[in-house]
C-alpha angles and dihedrals in degrees: 000000000000098000095056129096091194110113119209090213131023122261116261109229114212124176127222096261093048092051089052089054093047093050096039095108091061102034094081094190097321118128125226111242101172141022124187127175111225113233099220141091131045102236116028129053115231130195127189108215121197120202136199096234095079091234094124132266125297131224120228108198115189119197109216090180091065140232103332094061092041091051093048093051093044093052095044093049090049091048098050099033112122093028102055131038096256134142117287104233114223098169135013116185134173124179099359134130090019088288113147099211133063115238145184129216119201140155113282112254111226119223141068130273122268087246091055091049091053093049101041110025129073115273091251091061092053093044091053088065094069092088099045091045091052093048092047091053092049090050091049090051088059091071125083119218091210110094097026091092093027096142088090122035093216090061094065092098101023111167097009126120121184109252092236090060092041091055091052090051091048092051089053092050092048091048103047121359147079088283092061092047092050094046098040124237096271096053093040091052092045092053093048092051089056093046091048092048090054098037095114092052092047095049090048089064089075090069089084119037135171143154109316119200091213098209104045094162142129097279096052098046113081119200136187138179117268129214094268097058091261128110130244141183112274098175148358111206141176105051101168093104093056121131145157117280150096117326086233088075089072092041090053092047091051092053097039089115094053098178091064091070125069123218088251091055091051092047092051091045092052093047093048093044091056092042089055090056099263124140123225124185123234110283088012094168092059095042094048093051092047089051091050091049089069088064090051089053089050090054091048089056095060118124093227118088108240105164097178093047093046093048090053092048090052092051091050093049090049088057091051092049093047093063 
């Protein structure tokens, strides 16, 4: 969650000389003149590396979780490259130079995060992103997850759970678990009543599935101004949580923080999503947020104590229940 300083995995400290060794296959004579660790994310460790050749900075992304997440991201980026605004991989290494962690090197994507744009730019700049966000989500929904990790048959649906099963798991968590204790019985029961009332609509979402980014939120969407004083999407990063599911998973994740989006933004998003060829169910805004609430319940059920994260989850679920 964005307000938490609790990392899921420890930072990987790498000194200047070691970074030079790790990047040596792509330096091609250029010297490193600057290294800055990016203060963002809860899992990976990211360094911005500046070179002397004037070709633009590089990103060194180190996967503390190990090879499975590195392999998934590498394959997805390769699969969607050319169609989606994703990092251009220059180097993908695992188990080399006596380095314990797999890593990717790609060209640094210029821009600011969607969250930064909302906080720092004029409202018109943020509103202009409704169309590119809608079109990006429709383009993403055109990809199938099956086949990306096709080296092993069991990977075809890695990370996906049928919504019918997910609802049963959510009912269990809201009935008797850490999630119920952290929400309180009244809020837990209120959320389940709304999920149960919309169960048929939610289950129906599994009729059409695609590649889901899995964390389509304000930190992973990079934006930049365009030539016509509007803003566009310059990059979509951090694909290691991707899975197979309904495109409404990413829609729900985008609008998790509902108060950040005006009615006009939502109206423009819906119109542009449909114009781009996307399909939205009736009452899509409500259904997408209910779907996303099951992820919030999952977070609330973690064994670790994360008071800031849990307080934010509770606030978000209160907003879902209130509508």
